C-alpha positions, 0 to 999 in steps of 0.5 A: 349713547351707542347707535346699536345694541347687538343682543347675542343670546348664547346656548351651547353654540361653542363651536360657532360662537367665535365666528358669530362674535368675530363677524361683529368685530370685523365690520368694515365700518366701525360705529359706536355699538354695544355688544350684549352677550347673554349666556342662557345657561350653556353647558358646553364651552361657550362661557370660556369662548366668551371670556376669551373674546372679551379678554382679547377685545377689551377696547370694545363695549362688551357687556356679558351676562350669565343666567340660568336657562330660560329660553330664547324669548326671556333671553331676548327680553333681558337683552332689551332691558339692558340695552342702552342704544337707540336701536336693537339688533338680534344675532343668534350665536350660531349665525353671523353678519355680513362684514358690511352690515354696519356700513350699510345700515348706518345711513338709515340710522342717520335718517332716524327710521324706526324699522330697517328690514334687510335680507338673509342668506342661508349658508352652509358651515363653509359659508357657501350660499344655499339660498337667498331669502328676500321679500319685497324691497321698498323705500320709507313707508308707514308701518301699516303700509309696510305690513300690507306689502310684506304679509303675503310675500315675505316668508321672514316677516316675523323673524327678528334677526332681519330687522334693525329696530328702535328700542322705543318700539318695544318699550313704549308699546310694552312689547315683549317676546312671550315664553312660547314657541314661535314667540316671534310670530306673536310679536314682530307683526305688531312691531311693524304695525307700530312703527312710524317709518319702515324701509326694506333694503335689498342687501343680504346682511344676515347669514343663517348657518344651515348645519348638515343635520338641521335639515333632517333633524327630528324632535320630540313630537310632543314639542311639535304639538306644543308648537301648534297649540302656541300658534293658536294661542298667538292667533287668539291674542292677535284678535284681542290686540287688533281690537285695541289698535286704530288700524285701517280695515284692510290692514286688520284683514291682512293681519288676520289673513297672515296669521290664518295662512301661517297656522294652516301651513303648520298642519303640514308638520302634524300626523293625520290624527293630530291634523284632525284635532287641529282642523277642528280647532281651526274650524271652531275659530271660523278662520275661513272668514279671514280669507276675503274674497277680493277676487275669484282665487280668494273666493275659492280659497275661502270656500275650501278653507271652510269645507276642505282644509286639506285641499286648501293646503295643497293649492296654497 
């Protein structure tokens, strides 16, 4: 059985795909892996590049799948279903790995840790580092303990690309990425909570490519609205899931705080008219009750969230 199933969803990333795949091929430590390349209905030259890569690397364990376009969530779920390894790792096809990724991760695999978290560097198209995105580093903890360390410090808590994850966490819990926007937001916190052992290491193993136009790109505002609707749906689902889980009281509180703060911050993406609508959605759900007054600052934030969400946003 391979140690890692590398799941690489591909959609119209032909210009960056070769760099992505070569970052797997050129690792300093060769370990037993399988590469699952899933073409999600690309209309550019991605398929040609994939077939050329497979032809040039016949000795590698590469599995190629081509399907109609269904989005990143269903593509990742498909990859998980096809994976035969103990561990799963996700690599977006316009990003790439540090060359020492497998060398660093192998020792944690040998320790049989459920969930291994690493860090990310935002880089430009030349590989120059723009930003290092970390979060707390810690030795082996239980899932609840790990979440309670990550939830208020790590902006990438819900990114699947910065974890090496045991496949059984998906299959035994029947966890799947939902076909919505921010599907990671709805799933990864529960992956962490379900893990028996979690470690967060200091190494930056994932390279997120920040293209020049990705900072200023615009999108259909209807899509922005749909994203807000979806995070609210994830919030509602979270409340239902929490009721079924045997978690400590403080952990349940922290999960609600995490979801609440994430949703409030999404308001920044909306225009004033839309903000009014979704502030009412937030008030209807009485999210202010999720902010626990454990100290004076939290008490102030709870009051502001109840009576003046826009001011809450400014101080958050």
